[in-house]
C-alpha angles and dihedrals in degrees: 000000000000112000146147125231105225097178096092095042119111120209111282140063119316129186123209132180116199136176107201122185120243088252090057088059095041094241129134110274092227094055101061137021135167092037114188122184124191111195127192111193115192104193114196138157106305090339136087120186113198119193114194123200108183130184132174144156108259119207105216140170118232115245092214103043103017088228118139118246139166126239132179112237128192133190140169134206137174122212127184121206110195142160120274094269093059097033095053111096115242095028110114121213112205098206095051112093101154120090113230126206092227138359122208128184117258114207115216090237096045114119102168129057114208109216098168099109098042093046092048092047092047091056094044092049089052091063113106117251092216108047111201120164118229108276094013092109089064096052120098116241117215109241100171124060135191130033117317133177128214096284092051096254115123130217116273105280093160122022091217088075090067092077091052091049090051090053091050094047092046089049092053092046090053092059 
């Protein structure tokens, strides 16, 4: 579990730097390593705004070459913890002008903020959809398989292809 103890925090802005393990974020240990989380906690009256800046080394497999490679990924997310009046959908708060990505309810007796799911999701959303290793775009990909001679016709691997070759050669002789 990745969390922040807010009980000792005084109102104001606080900066934290954490290095949770993959197990703390409930992710596979072989997906991320070197996880670094920068947290900015803006503690106000009945509100706590948490800004998460996460970075990690992702262990990926190239979509072109199927070779493993590592890539640094980064993601950010803002989360507002507020009392029931602000956290309840449909209730407008006049002095709030900033849009927040997510609002969660903050209980008056709550002393710990669980950030496990939002931190994990922030890192997973930072993964590239198309995973191409550095230099893989320049590599040639084999598009023909099997033996082939100079004119592109291969040796007889299956005798059933002979009938198709006869059709093709009779078609070109008819023209």
